[in-house]
C-alpha positions as a Markdown table, in Angstrom:
| # | Residue | x | y | z |
|---|---|---|---|---|
| 1 | Unk | -48.0 | -47.1 | -11.1 |
| 2 | Unk | -46.1 | -43.8 | -10.9 |
| 3 | Unk | -47.1 | -40.6 | -12.8 |
| 4 | Unk | -43.8 | -40.8 | -14.6 |
| 5 | Unk | -44.5 | -44.3 | -15.9 |
| 6 | Unk | -48.0 | -43.2 | -16.8 |
| 7 | Unk | -46.6 | -40.7 | -19.1 |
| 8 | Unk | -44.0 | -42.9 | -21.0 |
| 9 | Unk | -44.6 | -42.9 | -24.7 |
| 10 | Unk | -44.7 | -46.0 | -26.8 |
| 11 | Unk | -43.4 | -45.4 | -30.3 |
| 12 | Unk | -46.2 | -46.7 | -32.4 |
| 13 | Unk | -46.6 | -46.0 | -36.1 |
| 14 | Unk | -49.1 | -43.4 | -37.2 |
| 15 | Unk | -50.4 | -45.9 | -39.7 |
| 16 | Unk | -52.4 | -47.5 | -37.0 |
| 17 | Unk | -54.9 | -44.7 | -37.4 |
| 18 | Unk | -55.6 | -45.9 | -40.9 |
| 19 | Unk | -56.1 | -49.5 | -40.0 |
| 20 | Unk | -59.4 | -51.1 | -39.0 |
| 21 | Unk | -61.0 | -49.6 | -35.9 |
| 22 | Unk | -62.3 | -53.0 | -34.8 |
| 23 | Unk | -60.1 | -53.2 | -31.7 |
| 24 | Unk | -61.0 | -55.7 | -28.9 |
| 25 | Unk | -61.5 | -54.6 | -25.3 |
| 26 | Unk | -58.2 | -56.4 | -24.4 |
| 27 | Unk | -56.3 | -53.8 | -26.4 |
| 28 | Unk | -57.6 | -50.9 | -24.3 |
| 29 | Unk | -55.2 | -49.6 | -21.6 |
| 30 | Unk | -56.2 | -47.5 | -18.7 |
| 31 | Unk | -53.1 | -46.2 | -16.9 |
| 32 | Unk | -54.4 | -46.3 | -13.3 |
| 33 | Unk | -55.0 | -49.5 | -11.3 |
| 34 | Unk | -58.7 | -50.0 | -10.5 |
| 35 | Unk | -58.0 | -51.3 | -7.0 |
| 36 | Unk | -56.2 | -48.1 | -6.0 |
| 37 | Unk | -58.9 | -46.0 | -7.6 |
| 38 | Unk | -61.6 | -47.6 | -5.5 |
| 39 | Unk | -59.6 | -47.3 | -2.3 |
| 40 | Unk | -59.3 | -43.6 | -2.9 |
| 41 | Unk | -62.9 | -43.1 | -4.1 |
| 42 | Unk | -64.2 | -41.0 | -1.3 |
| 43 | Unk | -61.0 | -38.9 | -0.8 |
| 44 | Unk | -60.2 | -37.7 | -4.4 |
| 45 | Unk | -61.8 | -35.9 | -7.2 |
| 46 | Unk | -61.3 | -38.1 | -10.3 |
| 47 | Unk | -60.7 | -36.5 | -13.7 |
| 48 | Unk | -60.2 | -38.6 | -16.8 |
| 49 | Unk | -57.4 | -37.5 | -19.3 |
| 50 | Unk | -58.1 | -39.0 | -22.8 |
| 51 | Unk | -55.3 | -38.5 | -25.3 |
| 52 | Unk | -53.3 | -40.3 | -28.0 |
| 53 | Unk | -50.1 | -41.4 | -26.2 |
| 54 | Unk | -48.4 | -42.5 | -29.4 |
| 55 | Unk | -48.2 | -38.8 | -30.5 |
| 56 | Unk | -46.2 | -35.9 | -29.0 |
| 57 | Unk | -49.5 | -34.0 | -28.8 |
| 58 | Unk | -51.0 | -36.6 | -26.5 |
| 59 | Unk | -48.0 | -36.8 | -24.3 |
| 60 | Unk | -47.7 | -33.1 | -23.9 |
| 61 | Unk | -51.3 | -32.8 | -23.0 |
| 62 | Unk | -51.0 | -35.5 | -20.4 |
| 63 | Unk | -47.9 | -33.9 | -18.9 |
| 64 | Unk | -49.6 | -30.5 | -18.7 |
| 65 | Unk | -52.5 | -32.1 | -16.8 |
| 66 | Unk | -50.2 | -33.7 | -14.3 |
| 67 | Unk | -48.3 | -30.5 | -13.7 |
| 68 | Unk | -51.5 | -28.8 | -12.9 |
| 69 | Unk | -52.7 | -31.7 | -10.7 |
| 70 | Unk | -49.5 | -31.7 | -8.7 |
| 71 | Unk | -49.5 | -28.0 | -8.2 |
| 72 | Unk | -53.1 | -28.1 | -6.9 |
| 73 | Unk | -52.5 | -31.1 | -4.7 |
| 74 | Unk | -49.5 | -29.3 | -3.1 |
| 75 | Unk | -51.6 | -26.3 | -2.2 |
| 76 | Unk | -53.2 | -25.9 | 1.2 |
| 77 | Unk | -56.8 | -26.0 | 0.1 |
| 78 | Unk | -56.5 | -28.4 | -2.9 |
| 79 | Unk | -60.0 | -28.4 | -4.3 |
| 80 | Unk | -62.4 | -27.7 | -1.5 |
| 81 | Unk | -60.1 | -29.8 | 0.7 |
| 82 | Unk | -59.9 | -32.7 | -1.6 |
| 83 | Unk | -56.9 | -33.8 | -3.9 |
| 84 | Unk | -57.3 | -34.4 | -7.6 |
| 85 | Unk | -56.6 | -37.8 | -9.1 |
| 86 | Unk | -56.0 | -38.1 | -12.9 |
| 87 | Unk | -56.8 | -41.3 | -14.8 |
| 88 | Unk | -55.1 | -41.4 | -18.1 |
| 89 | Unk | -56.5 | -43.4 | -21.0 |
| 90 | Unk | -54.9 | -43.9 | -24.4 |
| 91 | Unk | -57.2 | -43.4 | -27.4 |
| 92 | Unk | -54.6 | -44.8 | -29.7 |
| 93 | Unk | -55.6 | -42.1 | -32.3 |
| 94 | Unk | -58.5 | -44.3 | -33.3 |
| 95 | Unk | -62.2 | -43.2 | -33.2 |
| 96 | Unk | -63.7 | -46.4 | -31.9 |
| 97 | Unk | -61.0 | -46.8 | -29.2 |
| 98 | Unk | -61.6 | -43.2 | -28.1 |
| 99 | Unk | -65.3 | -43.8 | -27.7 |
| 100 | Unk | -64.7 | -47.0 | -25.8 |
| 101 | Unk | -62.0 | -45.4 | -23.5 |
| 102 | Unk | -64.3 | -42.5 | -22.7 |
| 103 | Unk | -67.0 | -44.9 | -21.6 |
| 104 | Unk | -64.5 | -46.9 | -19.5 |
| 105 | Unk | -63.3 | -43.7 | -17.8 |
| 106 | Unk | -66.8 | -42.8 | -16.8 |
| 107 | Unk | -68.4 | -46.2 | -16.1 |
| 108 | Unk | -65.5 | -48.3 | -14.8 |
| 109 | Unk | -63.1 | -45.6 | -13.5 |
| 110 | Unk | -65.8 | -43.3 | -12.2 |
| 111 | Unk | -64.3 | -40.1 | -13.5 |
| 112 | Unk | -66.4 | -37.1 | -12.7 |
| 113 | Unk | -65.5 | -35.5 | -16.0 |
| 114 | Unk | -63.0 | -35.9 | -18.8 |
| 115 | Unk | -60.5 | -33.7 | -20.6 |
| 116 | Unk | -58.1 | -34.0 | -23.4 |
| 117 | Unk | -58.4 | -35.2 | -27.1 |
| 118 | Unk | -56.6 | -34.3 | -30.2 |
| 119 | Unk | -57.9 | -35.8 | -33.5 |
| 120 | Unk | -61.2 | -34.5 | -34.8 |
| 121 | Unk | -62.3 | -38.0 | -35.9 |
| 122 | Unk | -61.9 | -39.3 | -32.4 |
| 123 | Unk | -63.6 | -36.3 | -30.8 |
| 124 | Unk | -66.6 | -36.7 | -33.1 |
| 125 | Unk | -66.8 | -40.4 | -32.2 |
| 126 | Unk | -67.0 | -39.5 | -28.5 |
| 127 | Unk | -69.7 | -36.8 | -28.8 |
| 128 | Unk | -72.6 | -39.3 | -28.7 |
| 129 | Unk | -71.3 | -40.8 | -25.6 |
| 130 | Unk | -70.9 | -37.4 | -23.9 |
| 131 | Unk | -74.6 | -36.8 | -24.5 |
| 132 | Unk | -75.7 | -40.3 | -23.6 |
| 133 | Unk | -73.8 | -40.4 | -20.3 |
| 134 | Unk | -74.3 | -36.8 | -19.4 |
| 135 | Unk | -70.6 | -36.3 | -18.5 |
| 136 | Unk | -68.7 | -33.0 | -19.0 |
| 137 | Unk | -65.8 | -33.1 | -21.5 |
| 138 | Unk | -63.3 | -30.2 | -21.7 |
| 139 | Unk | -61.7 | -30.6 | -25.2 |
| 140 | Unk | -58.1 | -29.3 | -25.3 |
| 141 | Unk | -56.9 | -30.4 | -28.7 |
| 142 | Unk | -59.6 | -31.1 | -31.3 |
| 143 | Unk | -60.6 | -28.3 | -33.6 |
| 144 | Unk | -63.6 | -29.4 | -35.6 |
| 145 | Unk | -66.4 | -26.7 | -35.5 |
| 146 | Unk | -69.0 | -29.6 | -35.7 |
| 147 | Unk | -68.8 | -30.2 | -32.0 |
| 148 | Unk | -69.8 | -26.7 | -30.9 |
| 149 | Unk | -72.5 | -26.7 | -33.6 |
| 150 | Unk | -73.8 | -29.9 | -32.0 |
| 151 | Unk | -74.1 | -27.9 | -28.7 |
| 152 | Unk | -76.0 | -25.2 | -30.5 |
| 153 | Unk | -78.3 | -27.6 | -32.3 |
| 154 | Unk | -79.2 | -29.7 | -29.3 |
| 155 | Unk | -78.2 | -27.9 | -26.1 |
| 156 | Unk | -79.7 | -30.3 | -23.6 |
| 157 | Unk | -78.0 | -33.3 | -25.2 |
| 158 | Unk | -74.6 | -31.7 | -25.7 |
| 159 | Unk | -74.3 | -29.0 | -23.1 |
| 160 | Unk | -71.7 | -31.0 | -21.3 |
| 161 | Unk | -69.1 | -30.3 | -24.1 |
| 162 | Unk | -66.6 | -27.4 | -23.8 |
| 163 | Unk | -63.5 | -26.5 | -25.7 |
| 164 | Unk | -60.4 | -24.6 | -24.5 |
| 165 | Unk | -58.7 | -24.2 | -27.8 |
| 166 | Unk | -59.8 | -22.5 | -31.0 |
| 167 | Unk | -61.8 | -24.3 | -33.7 |
| 168 | Unk | -60.7 | -24.8 | -37.3 |
| 169 | Unk | -62.9 | -22.0 | -38.7 |
| 170 | Unk | -61.5 | -19.5 | -36.2 |
| 171 | Unk | -58.0 | -20.7 | -37.0 |
| 172 | Unk | -58.5 | -20.2 | -40.7 |
| 173 | Unk | -59.8 | -16.7 | -40.1 |
| 174 | Unk | -56.7 | -15.9 | -38.1 |
| 175 | Unk | -54.5 | -17.5 | -40.8 |
| 176 | Unk | -56.2 | -15.3 | -43.4 |
| 177 | Unk | -55.7 | -12.2 | -41.3 |
| 178 | Unk | -52.1 | -13.0 | -40.7 |
| 179 | Unk | -51.5 | -13.7 | -44.3 |
| 180 | Unk | -53.1 | -10.5 | -45.4 |
| 181 | Unk | -51.0 | -8.4 | -42.9 |
| 182 | Unk | -47.7 | -10.3 | -43.1 |
| 183 | Unk | -47.5 | -12.1 | -46.4 |
| 184 | Unk | -49.3 | -9.6 | -48.5 |
| 185 | Unk | -48.7 | -6.2 | -46.9 |
| 186 | Unk | -45.2 | -6.7 | -45.5 |
| 187 | Unk | -43.7 | -9.3 | -47.9 |
| 188 | Unk | -45.6 | -8.5 | -51.1 |
| 189 | Unk | -47.0 | -12.0 | -51.7 |
| 190 | Unk | -50.5 | -12.5 | -53.0 |
| 191 | Unk | -50.9 | -16.0 | -54.6 |
| 192 | Unk | -51.2 | -18.9 | -52.2 |
| 193 | Unk | -51.0 | -22.6 | -52.5 |
| 194 | Unk | -52.9 | -24.8 | -50.0 |
| 195 | Unk | -51.6 | -28.2 | -49.0 |
| 196 | Unk | -53.8 | -30.0 | -46.4 |
| 197 | Unk | -54.0 | -33.6 | -45.1 |
| 198 | Unk | -57.1 | -35.5 | -46.1 |
| 199 | Unk | -58.6 | -35.8 | -42.7 |
| 200 | Unk | -61.4 | -33.9 | -41.0 |
| 201 | Unk | -59.2 | -31.1 | -39.9 |
| 202 | Unk | -57.4 | -30.7 | -43.3 |
| 203 | Unk | -60.6 | -30.8 | -45.3 |
| 204 | Unk | -62.2 | -28.2 | -43.1 |
| 205 | Unk | -59.1 | -26.0 | -43.2 |
| 206 | Unk | -58.8 | -26.2 | -47.0 |
| 207 | Unk | -62.5 | -25.4 | -47.5 |
| 208 | Unk | -62.4 | -22.4 | -45.2 |
| 209 | Unk | -59.2 | -21.0 | -46.7 |
| 210 | Unk | -60.6 | -21.2 | -50.2 |
| 211 | Unk | -63.6 | -19.3 | -49.1 |
| 212 | Unk | -61.9 | -16.6 | -47.0 |
| 213 | Unk | -58.6 | -15.8 | -48.8 |
| 214 | Unk | -60.2 | -13.8 | -51.7 |
| 215 | Unk | -61.9 | -11.5 | -49.1 |
| 216 | Unk | -58.5 | -10.0 | -48.2 |
| 217 | Unk | -57.1 | -9.7 | -51.7 |
| 218 | Unk | -55.3 | -13.1 | -51.7 |
| 219 | Unk | -55.8 | -15.6 | -54.4 |
| 220 | Unk | -55.4 | -19.4 | -54.5 |
| 221 | Unk | -53.0 | -20.3 | -57.3 |
| 222 | Unk | -54.7 | -22.3 | -60.0 |
| 223 | Unk | -54.3 | -26.1 | -59.5 |
| 224 | Unk | -52.5 | -25.6 | -56.2 |
| 225 | Unk | -55.2 | -26.3 | -53.6 |
| 226 | Unk | -54.2 | -29.9 | -52.8 |
| 227 | Unk | -55.0 | -32.7 | -50.3 |
| 228 | Unk | -52.7 | -35.6 | -49.5 |
| 229 | Unk | -53.4 | -39.0 | -47.8 |
| 230 | Unk | -53.0 | -38.9 | -44.0 |
| 231 | Unk | -50.0 | -41.3 | -44.1 |
| 232 | Unk | -48.4 | -39.8 | -47.1 |
| 233 | Unk | -44.6 | -39.7 | -47.2 |
| 234 | Unk | -43.8 | -38.7 | -50.8 |
| 235 | Unk | -44.6 | -35.0 | -51.2 |
| 236 | Unk | -42.7 | -34.6 | -54.5 |
| 237 | Unk | -45.8 | -34.8 | -56.8 |
| 238 | Unk | -47.6 | -32.2 | -54.7 |
| 239 | Unk | -44.7 | -29.8 | -54.6 |
| 240 | Unk | -44.3 | -30.2 | -58.4 |
| 241 | Unk | -47.9 | -29.0 | -58.9 |
| 242 | Unk | -47.3 | -26.1 | -56.6 |
| 243 | Unk | -44.0 | -25.0 | -58.2 |
| 244 | Unk | -45.6 | -25.3 | -61.6 |
| 245 | Unk | -48.3 | -22.9 | -60.5 |
| 246 | Unk | -47.9 | -19.2 | -59.8 |
| 247 | Unk | -48.0 | -19.7 | -56.0 |
| 248 | Unk | -45.8 | -17.4 | -54.0 |
| 249 | Unk | -46.3 | -19.1 | -50.7 |
| 250 | Unk | -47.7 | -22.4 | -49.3 |
| 251 | Unk | -50.3 | -22.5 | -46.6 |
| 252 | Unk | -50.3 | -25.9 | -44.9 |
| 253 | Unk | -52.6 | -28.0 | -42.6 |
| 254 | Unk | -50.9 | -30.9 | -40.9 |
| 255 | Unk | -52.5 | -32.4 | -37.7 |
| 256 | Unk | -52.0 | -36.2 | -37.9 |
| 257 | Unk | -49.2 | -36.3 | -40.5 |
| 258 | Unk | -45.9 | -35.2 | -39.0 |
| 259 | Unk | -45.0 | -33.2 | -42.0 |
| 260 | Unk | -41.3 | -34.2 | -41.8 |
| 261 | Unk | -41.3 | -35.6 | -45.3 |
| 262 | Unk | -42.9 | -32.5 | -46.6 |
| 263 | Unk | -40.3 | -30.2 | -44.9 |
| 264 | Unk | -37.4 | -32.2 | -46.2 |
| 265 | Unk | -38.7 | -32.3 | -49.8 |
| 266 | Unk | -39.7 | -28.6 | -49.6 |
| 267 | Unk | -36.0 | -27.8 | -48.8 |
| 268 | Unk | -34.8 | -29.4 | -52.0 |
| 269 | Unk | -37.7 | -28.6 | -54.4 |
| 270 | Unk | -39.5 | -25.5 | -53.2 |
| 271 | Unk | -37.3 | -23.6 | -50.7 |
| 272 | Unk | -38.1 | -20.3 | -52.5 |
| 273 | Unk | -41.7 | -20.5 | -51.2 |
| 274 | Unk | -42.4 | -19.4 | -47.7 |
| 275 | Unk | -44.4 | -21.9 | -45.7 |
| 276 | Unk | -47.0 | -20.9 | -43.1 |
| 277 | Unk | -50.0 | -22.5 | -41.4 |
| 278 | Unk | -50.8 | -25.3 | -39.0 |
| 279 | Unk | -48.2 | -28.1 | -38.4 |
| 280 | Unk | -48.9 | -29.5 | -35.0 |
| 281 | Unk | -45.9 | -31.8 | -34.9 |
| 282 | Unk | -43.8 | -28.8 | -35.9 |
| 283 | Unk | -44.5 | -27.3 | -32.5 |
| 284 | Unk | -42.2 | -29.8 | -30.9 |
| 285 | Unk | -38.7 | -28.6 | -30.1 |
| 286 | Unk | -37.4 | -31.9 | -31.5 |
| 287 | Unk | -38.7 | -31.0 | -34.9 |
| 288 | Unk | -35.5 | -29.2 | -35.8 |
| 289 | Unk | -33.6 | -32.5 | -35.5 |
| 290 | Unk | -36.4 | -34.4 | -37.1 |
| 291 | Unk | -36.1 | -32.3 | -40.2 |
| 292 | Unk | -32.3 | -31.9 | -40.0 |
| 293 | Unk | -32.8 | -28.1 | -39.5 |
| 294 | Unk | -34.6 | -27.8 | -42.9 |
| 295 | Unk | -37.7 | -26.4 | -41.1 |
| 296 | Unk | -35.9 | -23.0 | -40.7 |
| 297 | Unk | -38.1 | -20.1 | -41.9 |
| 298 | Unk | -41.4 | -22.0 | -41.5 |
| 299 | Unk | -44.1 | -20.1 | -39.6 |
| 300 | Unk | -46.6 | -22.2 | -37.6 |
| 301 | Unk | -49.5 | -21.2 | -35.4 |
| 302 | Unk | -49.2 | -22.2 | -31.7 |
| 303 | Unk | -50.9 | -21.5 | -28.4 |
| 304 | Unk | -47.9 | -20.0 | -26.6 |
| 305 | Unk | -44.1 | -20.3 | -26.5 |
| 306 | Unk | -41.4 | -20.4 | -23.8 |
| 307 | Unk | -40.1 | -17.0 | -24.7 |
| 308 | Unk | -43.3 | -14.9 | -24.7 |
| 309 | Unk | -45.3 | -14.0 | -21.5 |
| 310 | Unk | -48.8 | -14.2 | -23.0 |
| 311 | Unk | -50.0 | -14.0 | -19.4 |
| 312 | Unk | -48.2 | -14.1 | -16.1 |
| 313 | Unk | -48.8 | -17.9 | -16.1 |
| 314 | Unk | -47.3 | -18.8 | -19.5 |
| 315 | Unk | -43.6 | -18.8 | -18.6 |
| 316 | Unk | -43.9 | -20.4 | -15.1 |
| 317 | Unk | -45.7 | -23.3 | -16.7 |
| 318 | Unk | -43.2 | -23.6 | -19.5 |
| 319 | Unk | -40.3 | -23.6 | -17.0 |
| 320 | Unk | -42.0 | -26.2 | -14.8 |
| 321 | Unk | -42.5 | -28.4 | -17.8 |
| 322 | Unk | -38.9 | -28.3 | -19.2 |
| 323 | Unk | -37.5 | -28.8 | -15.7 |
| 324 | Unk | -39.6 | -31.9 | -15.1 |
| 325 | Unk | -39.5 | -33.7 | -18.4 |
| 326 | Unk | -36.2 | -34.8 | -20.1 |
| 327 | Unk | -37.7 | -37.1 | -22.7 |
| 328 | Unk | -39.6 | -36.2 | -25.9 |
| 329 | Unk | -41.4 | -33.8 | -26.1 |
| 330 | Unk | -39.1 | -31.7 | -23.9 |
| 331 | Unk | -41.0 | -28.5 | -24.5 |
| 332 | Unk | -44.8 | -28.3 | -24.4 |
| 333 | Unk | -46.9 | -28.3 | -27.5 |
| 334 | Unk | -50.1 | -26.4 | -27.6 |
| 335 | Unk | -52.0 | -29.3 | -26.0 |
| 336 | Unk | -49.7 | -29.0 | -22.9 |
| 337 | Unk | -50.7 | -25.4 | -22.3 |
| 338 | Unk | -54.4 | -26.0 | -23.0 |
| 339 | Unk | -54.7 | -29.1 | -20.8 |
| 340 | Unk | -52.9 | -27.5 | -18.0 |
| 341 | Unk | -55.4 | -24.6 | -18.2 |
| 342 | Unk | -58.3 | -27.1 | -18.4 |
| 343 | Unk | -57.4 | -28.7 | -15.1 |
| 344 | Unk | -57.4 | -25.3 | -13.4 |
| 345 | Unk | -60.6 | -24.1 | -14.8 |
| 346 | Unk | -62.2 | -27.4 | -13.8 |
| 347 | Unk | -60.9 | -26.7 | -10.3 |
| 348 | Unk | -62.4 | -23.2 | -10.3 |
| 349 | Unk | -65.8 | -24.6 | -11.6 |
| 350 | Unk | -65.9 | -27.1 | -8.7 |
| 351 | Unk | -65.1 | -24.3 | -6.2 |
| 352 | Unk | -67.8 | -22.2 | -7.8 |
| 353 | Unk | -70.3 | -24.9 | -6.9 |
| 354 | Unk | -69.1 | -24.7 | -3.3 |
| 355 | Unk | -69.4 | -28.4 | -2.4 |
| 356 | Unk | -67.2 | -31.3 | -3.5 |
| 357 | Unk | -68.7 | -34.0 | -5.7 |
| 358 | Unk | -70.8 | -36.7 | -4.1 |
| 359 | Unk | -69.6 | -40.4 | -3.9 |
| 360 | Unk | -69.4 | -41.9 | -7.3 |
| 361 | Unk | -71.6 | -44.7 | -6.1 |
| 362 | Unk | -74.5 | -42.3 | -5.8 |
| 363 | Unk | -75.4 | -42.1 | -9.5 |
| 364 | Unk | -78.4 | -39.7 | -9.1 |
| 365 | Unk | -76.4 | -37.2 | -7.0 |
| 366 | Unk | -73.5 | -37.5 | -9.4 |
| 367 | Unk | -75.7 | -36.7 | -12.4 |
| 368 | Unk | -77.1 | -33.7 | -10.6 |
| 369 | Unk | -73.6 | -32.5 | -9.7 |
| 370 | Unk | -72.5 | -32.8 | -13.4 |
| 371 | Unk | -75.4 | -30.6 | -14.4 |
| 372 | Unk | -74.1 | -28.1 | -11.8 |
| 373 | Unk | -70.7 | -28.4 | -13.3 |
| 374 | Unk | -72.0 | -27.3 | -16.7 |
| 375 | Unk | -73.5 | -24.2 | -15.1 |
| 376 | Unk | -70.2 | -23.5 | -13.3 |
| 377 | Unk | -68.1 | -24.1 | -16.4 |
| 378 | Unk | -70.3 | -21.7 | -18.3 |
| 379 | Unk | -69.4 | -19.0 | -15.8 |
| 380 | Unk | -65.6 | -19.5 | -16.4 |
| 381 | Unk | -63.5 | -16.4 | -16.4 |
| 382 | Unk | -60.0 | -17.8 | -16.0 |
| 383 | Unk | -56.6 | -16.3 | -16.9 |
| 384 | Unk | -54.5 | -19.2 | -18.1 |
| 385 | Unk | -51.3 | -19.8 | -20.0 |
| 386 | Unk | -52.9 | -19.2 | -23.4 |
| 387 | Unk | -55.0 | -16.1 | -22.5 |
| 388 | Unk | -58.2 | -15.3 | -20.7 |
| 389 | Unk | -60.7 | -18.1 | -21.1 |
| 390 | Unk | -64.4 | -17.3 | -21.1 |
| 391 | Unk | -66.9 | -19.6 | -22.9 |
| 392 | Unk | -69.4 | -18.5 | -25.5 |
| 393 | Unk | -73.0 | -18.8 | -24.6 |
| 394 | Unk | -75.4 | -21.4 | -26.1 |
| 395 | Unk | -76.8 | -18.8 | -28.6 |
| 396 | Unk | -73.5 | -17.5 | -29.7 |
| 397 | Unk | -71.6 | -18.4 | -32.9 |
| 398 | Unk | -69.7 | -21.3 | -31.4 |
| 399 | Unk | -71.3 | -22.4 | -28.0 |
| 400 | Unk | -68.9 | -23.4 | -25.3 |
| 401 | Unk | -65.8 | -22.4 | -27.4 |
| 402 | Unk | -63.5 | -19.7 | -26.1 |
| 403 | Unk | -64.6 | -16.1 | -26.6 |
| 404 | Unk | -62.1 | -14.2 | -28.8 |
| 405 | Unk | -62.7 | -10.8 | -27.4 |
| 406 | Unk | -64.7 | -9.3 | -24.5 |
| 407 | Unk | -67.4 | -6.7 | -24.7 |
| 408 | Unk | -64.9 | -3.9 | -24.8 |
| 409 | Unk | -63.0 | -5.5 | -27.7 |
| 410 | Unk | -60.0 | -6.7 | -25.6 |
| 411 | Unk | -58.4 | -9.9 | -27.0 |
| 412 | Unk | -58.9 | -12.9 | -24.8 |
| 413 | Unk | -57.5 | -15.8 | -26.7 |
| 414 | Unk | -55.6 | -15.7 | -30.1 |
| 415 | Unk | -53.2 | -17.9 | -32.0 |
| 416 | Unk | -49.6 | -17.0 | -31.8 |
| 417 | Unk | -47.5 | -17.3 | -34.9 |
| 418 | Unk | -44.1 | -18.8 | -34.2 |
| 419 | Unk | -41.2 | -18.9 | -36.7 |
| 420 | Unk | -38.5 | -21.5 | -36.9 |
| 421 | Unk | -35.2 | -19.6 | -37.1 |
| 422 | Unk | -31.5 | -20.5 | -37.2 |
| 423 | Unk | -29.7 | -22.8 | -34.8 |
| 424 | Unk | -32.9 | -24.5 | -33.4 |
| 425 | Unk | -34.5 | -21.2 | -32.3 |
| 426 | Unk | -38.2 | -20.5 | -32.4 |
| 427 | Unk | -39.7 | -17.0 | -31.9 |
| 428 | Unk | -43.1 | -15.4 | -31.9 |
| 429 | Unk | -43.4 | -12.9 | -34.7 |
| 430 | Unk | -47.1 | -12.4 | -34.9 |
| 431 | Unk | -49.2 | -10.7 | -33.5 |
| 432 | Unk | -46.6 | -8.0 | -33.0 |
| 433 | Unk | -48.5 | -6.7 | -29.9 |
| 434 | Unk | -46.8 | -9.5 | -27.9 |
| 435 | Unk | -43.4 | -8.1 | -28.6 |
| 436 | Unk | -41.5 | -4.9 | -27.4 |
| 437 | Unk | -41.8 | -1.9 | -29.7 |
| 438 | Unk | -38.1 | -1.9 | -30.6 |
| 439 | Unk | -38.3 | -5.6 | -31.7 |
| 440 | Unk | -41.4 | -4.8 | -33.7 |
| 441 | Unk | -39.5 | -2.2 | -35.6 |
| 442 | Unk | -36.5 | -4.5 | -36.3 |
| 443 | Unk | -38.9 | -7.2 | -37.6 |
| 444 | Unk | -40.5 | -4.7 | -39.9 |
| 445 | Unk | -37.1 | -3.8 | -41.3 |
| 446 | Unk | -36.4 | -7.5 | -42.1 |
| 447 | Unk | -39.7 | -8.0 | -43.9 |
| 448 | Unk | -39.2 | -4.8 | -45.9 |
| 449 | Unk | -35.8 | -6.0 | -46.9 |
| 450 | Unk | -37.2 | -9.3 | -48.0 |
| 451 | Unk | -39.9 | -7.6 | -50.1 |
| 452 | Unk | -37.3 | -5.5 | -51.9 |
| 453 | Unk | -35.1 | -8.5 | -52.6 |
| 454 | Unk | -38.0 | -10.6 | -53.7 |
| 455 | Unk | -39.1 | -8.0 | -56.3 |
| 456 | Unk | -35.5 | -7.7 | -57.5 |
| 457 | Unk | -35.3 | -11.5 | -58.0 |
| 458 | Unk | -37.9 | -11.3 | -60.9 |
| 459 | Unk | -39.1 | -14.8 | -60.4 |
| 460 | Unk | -35.7 | -16.6 | -60.1 |
| 461 | Unk | -36.3 | -19.4 | -57.6 |
| 462 | Unk | -32.7 | -19.6 | -56.4 |
| 463 | Unk | -32.6 | -15.9 | -55.7 |
| 464 | Unk | -35.9 | -16.1 | -53.8 |
| 465 | Unk | -34.7 | -19.0 | -51.8 |
| 466 | Unk | -31.6 | -17.1 | -50.8 |
| 467 | Unk | -33.8 | -14.1 | -49.8 |
| 468 | Unk | -35.9 | -16.4 | -47.6 |
| 469 | Unk | -32.9 | -17.8 | -45.9 |
| 470 | Unk | -31.6 | -14.2 | -45.3 |
| 471 | Unk | -35.0 | -13.3 | -43.8 |
| 472 | Unk | -34.8 | -16.2 | -41.4 |
| 473 | Unk | -31.4 | -15.1 | -40.3 |
| 474 | Unk | -32.5 | -11.5 | -40.0 |
| 475 | Unk | -35.5 | -12.3 | -37.9 |
| 476 | Unk | -33.4 | -14.5 | -35.6 |
| 477 | Unk | -31.1 | -11.5 | -35.0 |
| 478 | Unk | -34.0 | -9.0 | -34.6 |
| 479 | Unk | -35.8 | -11.1 | -32.0 |
| 480 | Unk | -32.7 | -11.1 | -29.7 |
| 481 | Unk | -33.7 | -12.7 | -26.4 |
| 482 | Unk | -37.3 | -13.1 | -27.4 |
| 483 | Unk | -36.8 | -16.6 | -28.6 |
| 484 | Unk | -37.3 | -20.2 | -27.4 |
| 485 | Unk | -33.9 | -21.8 | -27.4 |
| 486 | Unk | -32.4 | -25.2 | -26.6 |
């Protein structure tokens, strides 16, 4: 089966996540033929990629992994002279299926290690299997802090687990810092509503936001910290509660839910309230069309964009992705960047050991090699597309999560806040340090104009909505060429 066919997406309803997790083995699909795998057993280094292929997030991750694999296999040295083979498995966004697929990747497909994942519930279901089987897992999409705390609580059992992206608590801390600097100081907004999906990620995000917002002088509007069912489509009642409160902006947490229904209803019922936060589906370039352009002005966290050179590797990867893939998602989501980076840091870890892995049939030697991989991964110092990746130590705050800063205080990995603008454009607007100084000044002028106009509106919703629209237009102009465009 070709790589392109491996990465085709079946449009399956998100409601499947909410159905029973009692799925028979016949429903599990590994996307590489076993016969071919065994024929190549001694010549390739096999890495499992475990993702939800029914979601853009899973497809983007899988594509990022294949771009990295193909680049490595085209190089002269490959990985200590051996090519990589990726074995993709679909977790179907279901915890039980994810755990079963992980076990199949390791026991049947003989993957040396596994990377990927997205939903926290699925990642947590896999964790016991990681410890039981002693197989490294490089998480590129799930944010729950519980996993790194499991490493801290029982290092010998869970030392095999690593994460390339930032966890939910760190994401909320960054959201709070951004809200204090941008919403409060530059735009003059202090009362926040919180709208989060009722899954592991949303519950954690809401809890941390409620705890941390007051520390920077921001309040949570009374009666406006809300959770909605994962498959919710009608956001009218939630928006009614928010608009009835004194909220001046909405902070959202959408991972599983696409948020399309929310965006469309927001545009007709609450367009005077700026929207910021986490909306993973909103990272897809197709989201403009999904929402009929109503997402304009929304500000979402992301790992990188196609318009900002976070590192020298960011834009080359972006351009490789858009050149290669012409079906949805045509631009990488955060999982595309993080999984691309994961394949490369795995390559470097194997090269750090200095010898290729033993035959998979030698279970004792393979177990020993996986222990060496843990040691090698702990020494990671890799400049990827999202920043410089170093893992925290076993006694640090979040073991085997990325370090945020080095000993000298230099930023290593940080969320990038990307604003939907006019005409299907997206642009990074925070942190300002990623932008040229003249662009920073122009953005400041737009936020200052919004603050002045907002104060003059004196609470008139239609006036505030017009000011927000003008802000989006002004930011679009101010960013100039620093935008991701169709």
